[in-house]
N, CA, C and O atoms as CSV, one atom per row, in Angstrom:
chain,resi,resn,atom,element,x,y,z
A,1,MET,N,N,5.937,1.898,7.384
A,1,MET,CA,C,5.022,2.808,8.322
A,1,MET,C,C,4.035,1.459,8.864
A,1,MET,O,O,3.580,0.602,8.107
A,2,ILE,N,N,3.857,1.502,10.195
A,2,ILE,CA,C,3.002,0.827,10.820
A,2,ILE,C,C,1.842,1.309,11.037
A,2,ILE,O,O,1.688,2.406,11.575
A,3,VAL,N,N,0.466,0.240,10.483
A,3,VAL,CA,C,-0.756,0.651,10.674
A,3,VAL,C,C,-1.627,0.288,11.760
A,3,VAL,O,O,-1.723,-0.930,11.910
A,4,SER,N,N,-2.266,0.972,12.535
A,4,SER,CA,C,-3.149,0.176,14.081
A,4,SER,C,C,-4.435,0.529,13.603
A,4,SER,O,O,-4.699,1.681,13.259
A,5,VAL,N,N,-5.455,-0.641,13.555
A,5,VAL,CA,C,-6.759,-0.228,13.783
A,5,VAL,C,C,-7.330,-0.733,14.781
A,5,VAL,O,O,-6.968,-1.819,15.235
A,6,THR,N,N,-8.579,0.151,15.423
A,6,THR,CA,C,-9.495,-0.408,16.551
A,6,THR,C,C,-10.586,-0.171,16.010
A,6,THR,O,O,-10.826,1.034,15.928
A,7,ARG,N,N,-11.779,-1.216,15.377
A,7,ARG,CA,C,-12.989,-1.026,15.526
A,7,ARG,C,C,-13.905,-1.563,16.655
A,7,ARG,O,O,-13.775,-2.680,17.156
A,8,SER,N,N,-14.735,-0.759,16.961
A,8,SER,CA,C,-15.326,-0.505,18.420
A,8,SER,C,C,-16.899,-0.391,17.748
A,8,SER,O,O,-17.200,-0.245,16.563
A,9,GLY,N,N,-17.668,-0.495,18.784
A,9,GLY,CA,C,-19.320,-0.541,18.601
A,9,GLY,C,C,-19.983,-1.718,17.882
A,9,GLY,O,O,-19.661,-2.905,17.935
A,10,GLY,N,N,-20.821,-1.231,17.304
A,10,GLY,CA,C,-21.706,-2.153,16.442
A,10,GLY,C,C,-22.717,-3.071,17.702
A,10,GLY,O,O,-22.596,-3.018,18.926
A,11,PHE,N,N,-23.590,-3.789,16.974
A,11,PHE,CA,C,-24.724,-4.220,17.720
A,11,PHE,C,C,-24.143,-4.773,19.136
A,11,PHE,O,O,-24.631,-4.294,20.159
A,12,ALA,N,N,-23.111,-5.772,19.243
A,12,ALA,CA,C,-22.676,-6.236,20.375
A,12,ALA,C,C,-21.575,-5.412,21.264
A,12,ALA,O,O,-21.327,-5.434,22.470
A,13,GLY,N,N,-20.978,-4.621,20.090
A,13,GLY,CA,C,-19.879,-3.493,21.587
A,13,GLY,C,C,-18.619,-4.169,21.444
A,13,GLY,O,O,-17.714,-3.921,22.241
A,14,LEU,N,N,-18.387,-5.407,20.053
A,14,LEU,CA,C,-17.374,-5.883,20.692
A,14,LEU,C,C,-15.971,-4.815,19.715
A,14,LEU,O,O,-16.028,-3.956,18.835
A,15,ILE,N,N,-14.958,-5.415,20.406
A,15,ILE,CA,C,-13.428,-4.538,20.109
A,15,ILE,C,C,-12.947,-5.307,19.189
A,15,ILE,O,O,-13.215,-6.485,19.428
A,16,HIS,N,N,-12.152,-5.103,17.920
A,16,HIS,CA,C,-11.331,-5.709,17.319
A,16,HIS,C,C,-10.380,-4.763,16.859
A,16,HIS,O,O,-10.694,-3.694,16.336
A,17,GLN,N,N,-8.959,-5.238,17.094
A,17,GLN,CA,C,-7.522,-4.885,16.937
A,17,GLN,C,C,-6.969,-5.179,15.916
A,17,GLN,O,O,-7.309,-6.271,15.460
A,18,GLY,N,N,-6.167,-4.577,15.312
A,18,GLY,CA,C,-5.508,-5.303,14.110
A,18,GLY,C,C,-4.235,-4.145,13.981
A,18,GLY,O,O,-4.447,-2.961,14.242
A,19,GLU,N,N,-2.801,-4.681,13.516
A,19,GLU,CA,C,-1.317,-4.039,13.465
A,19,GLU,C,C,-1.140,-4.187,11.822
A,19,GLU,O,O,-1.779,-4.838,10.995
A,20,LEU,N,N,-0.247,-3.497,11.730
A,20,LEU,CA,C,0.634,-4.073,10.370
A,20,LEU,C,C,1.721,-3.325,10.074
A,20,LEU,O,O,1.632,-2.105,9.942
A,21,ASP,N,N,2.762,-3.934,9.950
A,21,ASP,CA,C,3.796,-3.374,9.264
A,21,ASP,C,C,3.710,-2.942,7.903
A,21,ASP,O,O,3.322,-3.844,7.160
A,22,THR,N,N,3.923,-1.959,7.392
A,22,THR,CA,C,4.120,-2.197,5.479
A,22,THR,C,C,4.838,-2.753,4.972
A,22,THR,O,O,4.746,-3.481,3.983
A,23,THR,N,N,5.959,-2.378,5.819
A,23,THR,CA,C,7.622,-2.893,4.865
A,23,THR,C,C,7.377,-4.537,4.818
A,23,THR,O,O,7.115,-5.425,5.629
A,24,GLY,N,N,7.562,-4.445,3.713
A,24,GLY,CA,C,7.550,-6.230,2.961
A,24,GLY,C,C,6.516,-6.405,2.644
A,24,GLY,O,O,6.392,-7.258,1.765
A,25,GLN,N,N,5.167,-5.690,3.184
A,25,GLN,CA,C,4.223,-6.454,2.133
A,25,GLN,C,C,4.043,-6.337,0.835
A,25,GLN,O,O,4.552,-5.372,0.267
A,26,PRO,N,N,3.243,-7.345,0.060
A,26,PRO,CA,C,3.438,-7.404,-1.598
A,26,PRO,C,C,2.694,-6.348,-2.048
A,26,PRO,O,O,3.114,-5.842,-3.088
A,27,ASP,N,N,1.790,-5.907,-1.604
A,27,ASP,CA,C,0.894,-4.767,-1.363
A,27,ASP,C,C,1.039,-3.168,-0.744
A,27,ASP,O,O,0.201,-2.278,-0.595
A,28,ALA,N,N,2.348,-3.234,-0.488
A,28,ALA,CA,C,3.009,-2.220,0.514
A,28,ALA,C,C,2.481,-0.385,-0.484
A,28,ALA,O,O,2.070,0.703,-0.082
A,29,ASP,N,N,2.758,-0.868,-1.619
A,29,ASP,CA,C,2.486,0.550,-2.182
A,29,ASP,C,C,0.944,1.292,-2.072
A,29,ASP,O,O,0.580,2.467,-2.121
A,30,ARG,N,N,0.347,0.197,-1.927
A,30,ARG,CA,C,-1.116,-0.163,-2.256
A,30,ARG,C,C,-1.666,0.478,-1.121
A,30,ARG,O,O,-2.321,1.510,-1.267
A,31,LEU,N,N,-1.429,-0.133,0.248
A,31,LEU,CA,C,-1.509,0.081,1.332
A,31,LEU,C,C,-0.935,1.580,1.782
A,31,LEU,O,O,-1.696,2.384,2.322
A,32,GLU,N,N,0.106,1.816,1.586
A,32,GLU,CA,C,0.587,3.517,1.743
A,32,GLU,C,C,0.071,4.534,1.097
A,32,GLU,O,O,-0.061,5.584,1.727
A,33,ALA,N,N,-0.402,4.468,-0.498
A,33,ALA,CA,C,-0.924,5.342,-1.106
A,33,ALA,C,C,-2.372,5.401,-0.580
A,33,ALA,O,O,-3.105,6.294,-1.005
A,34,ALA,N,N,-2.921,4.331,0.493
A,34,ALA,CA,C,-4.521,4.860,0.735
A,34,ALA,C,C,-4.249,5.293,2.054
A,34,ALA,O,O,-5.102,5.998,2.592
A,35,VAL,N,N,-2.982,4.936,2.819
A,35,VAL,CA,C,-2.906,6.168,3.751
A,35,VAL,C,C,-2.712,7.378,4.015
A,35,VAL,O,O,-3.081,8.148,4.901
A,36,ARG,N,N,-1.903,7.452,2.870
A,36,ARG,CA,C,-1.193,9.134,2.635
A,36,ARG,C,C,-2.845,9.698,1.765
A,36,ARG,O,O,-2.712,10.917,1.658
A,37,ALA,N,N,-4.002,9.360,1.260
A,37,ALA,CA,C,-4.660,9.426,0.695
A,37,ALA,C,C,-5.963,9.832,2.004
A,37,ALA,O,O,-6.948,10.434,1.576
A,38,LEU,N,N,-5.938,9.575,3.173
A,38,LEU,CA,C,-6.873,9.697,4.341
A,38,LEU,C,C,-6.872,11.321,4.623
A,38,LEU,O,O,-7.795,12.070,4.946
A,39,GLY,N,N,-4.995,11.658,4.288
A,39,GLY,CA,C,-4.714,12.964,4.774
A,39,GLY,C,C,-5.864,14.138,4.299
A,39,GLY,O,O,-6.209,15.058,5.040
A,40,ALA,N,N,-6.406,13.916,2.873
A,40,ALA,CA,C,-7.014,14.679,1.999
A,40,ALA,C,C,-8.558,14.404,2.067
A,40,ALA,O,O,-9.382,15.006,1.378
A,41,LYS,N,N,-8.888,13.306,3.086
A,41,LYS,CA,C,-10.388,12.900,2.558
A,41,LYS,C,C,-11.077,13.681,3.620
A,41,LYS,O,O,-10.349,13.751,4.610
A,42,ASP,N,N,-12.398,14.393,3.806
A,42,ASP,CA,C,-13.376,14.606,4.778
A,42,ASP,C,C,-13.408,13.519,4.894
A,42,ASP,O,O,-13.449,12.694,3.981
A,43,LEU,N,N,-13.390,13.263,6.363
A,43,LEU,CA,C,-13.744,11.526,7.055
A,43,LEU,C,C,-15.176,11.635,7.762
A,43,LEU,O,O,-15.694,10.678,8.336
A,44,GLY,N,N,-15.800,12.983,7.652
A,44,GLY,CA,C,-17.045,12.860,8.196
A,44,GLY,C,C,-16.881,13.125,9.530
A,44,GLY,O,O,-15.793,13.555,9.911
A,45,SER,N,N,-17.969,12.904,10.471
A,45,SER,CA,C,-18.282,13.251,12.085
A,45,SER,C,C,-17.260,12.403,12.924
A,45,SER,O,O,-16.749,12.894,13.931
A,46,GLY,N,N,-16.987,11.234,12.543
A,46,GLY,CA,C,-16.788,10.515,13.982
A,46,GLY,C,C,-17.957,9.764,14.561
A,46,GLY,O,O,-18.019,8.684,15.147
A,47,ARG,N,N,-18.415,10.211,14.392
A,47,ARG,CA,C,-20.065,9.835,15.737
A,47,ARG,C,C,-20.607,8.510,15.223
A,47,ARG,O,O,-20.856,8.686,14.031
A,48,PRO,N,N,-20.848,7.502,15.510
A,48,PRO,CA,C,-21.609,6.491,14.862
A,48,PRO,C,C,-23.069,6.408,14.379
A,48,PRO,O,O,-23.618,7.227,15.117
A,49,GLN,N,N,-23.805,6.015,13.755
A,49,GLN,CA,C,-25.117,5.605,13.750
A,49,GLN,C,C,-25.431,4.547,14.609
A,49,GLN,O,O,-24.561,3.733,14.920
A,50,PRO,N,N,-26.681,4.459,15.064
A,50,PRO,CA,C,-27.038,3.321,16.542
A,50,PRO,C,C,-26.655,1.693,15.232
A,50,PRO,O,O,-27.118,1.401,14.129
A,51,ASP,N,N,-25.494,0.957,16.253
A,51,ASP,CA,C,-25.438,-0.651,15.778
A,51,ASP,C,C,-24.501,-0.436,14.721
A,51,ASP,O,O,-24.399,-1.390,13.950
A,52,ARG,N,N,-23.701,0.687,14.450
A,52,ARG,CA,C,-22.375,0.725,13.718
A,52,ARG,C,C,-21.255,0.656,14.226
A,52,ARG,O,O,-21.217,0.678,15.456
A,53,TYR,N,N,-19.971,0.550,13.468
A,53,TYR,CA,C,-19.039,0.600,14.034
A,53,TYR,C,C,-18.117,1.941,13.601
A,53,TYR,O,O,-18.337,2.532,12.544
A,54,VAL,N,N,-16.953,2.397,14.632
A,54,VAL,CA,C,-16.498,3.402,14.486
A,54,VAL,C,C,-14.764,2.911,14.555
A,54,VAL,O,O,-14.273,2.018,15.246
A,55,TYR,N,N,-14.338,3.492,13.947
A,55,TYR,CA,C,-12.898,3.224,13.927
A,55,TYR,C,C,-11.607,4.002,14.183
A,55,TYR,O,O,-11.503,5.042,13.533
A,56,ARG,N,N,-10.884,3.778,14.780
A,56,ARG,CA,C,-10.009,4.498,14.935
A,56,ARG,C,C,-8.377,4.164,14.441
A,56,ARG,O,O,-7.821,3.161,14.889
A,57,LEU,N,N,-7.877,4.809,13.772
A,57,LEU,CA,C,-6.798,4.124,12.817
A,57,LEU,C,C,-6.079,4.742,13.525
A,57,LEU,O,O,-6.660,5.260,14.480
A,58,GLU,N,N,-4.612,4.979,13.433
A,58,GLU,CA,C,-2.887,5.003,13.861
A,58,GLU,C,C,-2.278,4.797,13.135
A,58,GLU,O,O,-2.081,3.587,13.016
A,59,VAL,N,N,-1.766,5.416,12.443
A,59,VAL,CA,C,-0.319,5.719,11.366
A,59,VAL,C,C,0.757,6.341,11.966
A,59,VAL,O,O,0.834,7.520,12.312
A,60,ARG,N,N,2.015,5.008,12.115
A,60,ARG,CA,C,2.958,5.687,12.803
A,60,ARG,C,C,4.269,5.799,11.867
A,60,ARG,O,O,4.753,4.679,11.703
A,61,ASP,N,N,4.820,6.581,11.358
A,61,ASP,CA,C,5.774,6.943,10.651
A,61,ASP,C,C,6.249,7.875,10.957
A,61,ASP,O,O,5.747,8.261,12.013
A,62,ALA,N,N,7.061,8.566,10.572
A,62,ALA,CA,C,7.991,9.718,10.818
A,62,ALA,C,C,7.061,10.631,12.048
A,62,ALA,O,O,7.568,11.135,13.050
A,63,ASP,N,N,5.439,10.692,11.637
A,63,ASP,CA,C,4.876,11.332,12.982
A,63,ASP,C,C,3.654,10.187,12.867
A,63,ASP,O,O,3.381,9.304,12.054
A,64,THR,N,N,3.027,10.710,14.200
A,64,THR,CA,C,1.763,9.444,14.459
A,64,THR,C,C,0.659,10.713,14.320
A,64,THR,O,O,0.656,11.848,14.797
A,65,THR,N,N,-0.175,10.068,13.538
A,65,THR,CA,C,-1.715,10.572,12.678
A,65,THR,C,C,-2.691,9.509,13.479
A,65,THR,O,O,-2.467,8.302,13.566
A,66,ILE,N,N,-3.655,10.103,13.963
A,66,ILE,CA,C,-4.698,9.293,14.448
A,66,ILE,C,C,-5.939,9.811,13.863
A,66,ILE,O,O,-6.309,10.968,14.064
A,67,HIS,N,N,-6.720,8.804,12.995
A,67,HIS,CA,C,-7.492,9.470,12.008
A,67,HIS,C,C,-9.161,8.339,13.039
A,67,HIS,O,O,-9.056,7.131,13.252
A,68,ILE,N,N,-10.260,9.057,13.400
A,68,ILE,CA,C,-11.644,7.936,13.785
A,68,ILE,C,C,-12.239,8.730,12.612
A,68,ILE,O,O,-12.212,9.895,12.215
A,69,VAL,N,N,-12.950,7.223,12.130
A,69,VAL,CA,C,-13.863,6.543,11.216
A,69,VAL,C,C,-14.885,6.355,11.443
A,69,VAL,O,O,-14.759,5.580,12.391
A,70,ALA,N,N,-16.510,6.542,11.209
A,70,ALA,CA,C,-17.709,6.149,11.282
A,70,ALA,C,C,-17.839,5.396,10.292
A,70,ALA,O,O,-17.549,5.625,9.118
A,71,GLU,N,N,-18.523,3.976,11.012
A,71,GLU,CA,C,-18.919,3.364,9.337
A,71,GLU,C,C,-19.383,3.854,7.889
A,71,GLU,O,O,-18.979,3.624,6.749
A,72,GLN,N,N,-20.798,4.921,8.639
A,72,GLN,CA,C,-21.302,5.296,7.607
A,72,GLN,C,C,-20.649,5.809,6.739
A,72,GLN,O,O,-20.941,5.428,5.605
A,73,ASP,N,N,-19.424,6.946,6.866
A,73,ASP,CA,C,-18.501,7.642,6.233
A,73,ASP,C,C,-17.280,6.819,5.217
A,73,ASP,O,O,-16.595,7.413,4.385
A,74,LEU,N,N,-17.202,5.341,5.505
A,74,LEU,CA,C,-16.179,5.025,4.609
A,74,LEU,C,C,-16.549,4.675,3.372
A,74,LEU,O,O,-17.627,4.118,3.165
A,75,ASP,N,N,-15.602,4.998,2.319
A,75,ASP,CA,C,-15.165,5.258,0.907
A,75,ASP,C,C,-14.807,3.692,0.999
A,75,ASP,O,O,-14.686,2.964,1.984
A,76,GLU,N,N,-14.682,3.432,-0.386
A,76,GLU,CA,C,-14.329,2.103,-0.843
A,76,GLU,C,C,-12.825,1.872,-0.528
A,76,GLU,O,O,-12.531,0.755,-0.104
A,77,ALA,N,N,-11.881,2.749,-0.675
A,77,ALA,CA,C,-10.341,2.788,-0.559
A,77,ALA,C,C,-9.896,2.359,1.155
A,77,ALA,O,O,-9.113,1.557,1.664
A,78,THR,N,N,-10.840,3.348,1.649
A,78,THR,CA,C,-10.531,3.326,3.358
A,78,THR,C,C,-11.452,2.101,3.739
A,78,THR,O,O,-11.451,1.885,4.951
A,79,ALA,N,N,-12.245,1.239,2.983
A,79,ALA,CA,C,-12.640,0.660,4.303
A,79,ALA,C,C,-12.033,-0.528,3.694
A,79,ALA,O,O,-12.133,-1.520,4.416
A,80,TRP,N,N,-11.155,-0.809,2.062
A,80,TRP,CA,C,-10.268,-1.737,2.173
A,80,TRP,C,C,-9.171,-1.657,2.500
A,80,TRP,O,O,-8.493,-2.471,1.873
A,81,LEU,N,N,-8.393,-0.864,3.437
A,81,LEU,CA,C,-7.175,-0.495,4.033
A,81,LEU,C,C,-7.844,-0.718,5.768
A,81,LEU,O,O,-7.103,-1.312,6.550
A,82,LEU,N,N,-8.769,-0.388,6.116
A,82,LEU,CA,C,-9.061,-1.027,7.493
A,82,LEU,C,C,-9.398,-2.587,7.411
A,82,LEU,O,O,-9.110,-3.340,8.341
A,83,ASP,N,N,-10.033,-3.031,6.230
A,83,ASP,CA,C,-10.227,-4.920,6.644
A,83,ASP,C,C,-9.043,-5.651,6.137
A,83,ASP,O,O,-9.039,-6.881,6.190
A,84,ARG,N,N,-7.838,-4.865,5.555
A,84,ARG,CA,C,-6.680,-5.186,5.380
A,84,ARG,C,C,-5.689,-5.581,6.222
A,84,ARG,O,O,-4.899,-6.525,6.209
A,85,VAL,N,N,-6.037,-4.003,7.491
A,85,VAL,CA,C,-5.213,-4.051,8.722
A,85,VAL,C,C,-5.839,-5.332,9.318
A,85,VAL,O,O,-5.357,-6.464,9.305
A,86,LEU,N,N,-7.247,-4.837,9.947
A,86,LEU,CA,C,-7.875,-5.754,10.466
A,86,LEU,C,C,-7.719,-7.705,10.464
A,86,LEU,O,O,-7.611,-8.495,11.402
A,87,GLY,N,N,-7.763,-7.879,9.237
A,87,GLY,CA,C,-7.494,-8.841,8.322
A,87,GLY,C,C,-6.099,-9.909,8.672
A,87,GLY,O,O,-5.899,-11.122,8.612
A,88,SER,N,N,-5.339,-8.753,9.043
A,88,SER,CA,C,-3.635,-9.136,9.311
A,88,SER,C,C,-3.204,-10.044,10.178
A,88,SER,O,O,-2.325,-10.906,10.142
A,89,GLU,N,N,-4.429,-9.492,11.416
A,89,GLU,CA,C,-4.406,-10.086,12.468
A,89,GLU,C,C,-4.591,-11.369,12.567
A,89,GLU,O,O,-3.787,-12.067,13.184
A,90,ALA,N,N,-5.638,-11.852,11.996
A,90,ALA,CA,C,-6.489,-13.399,11.965
A,90,ALA,C,C,-5.562,-14.724,12.179
A,90,ALA,O,O,-6.074,-15.844,12.172
């Protein structure tokens, strides 16, 4: 499964992108479980508060699914997933 994240907004309005193929990752099970859990969550409005981020999460496997999540709506598992994907491009 390919997971892409685009983070935009914030105080400076910068955009940060990352992409990760879960295949062969040592934590692939945890990554894929976090992605599957997104479908069952209420991810909030997707509208940011001033000076906060908005995340666009695209998941490509059999289908393509797109989630929009505002920073204030992140839970611990979703925040970990986003950080893991964005950190993979460092």
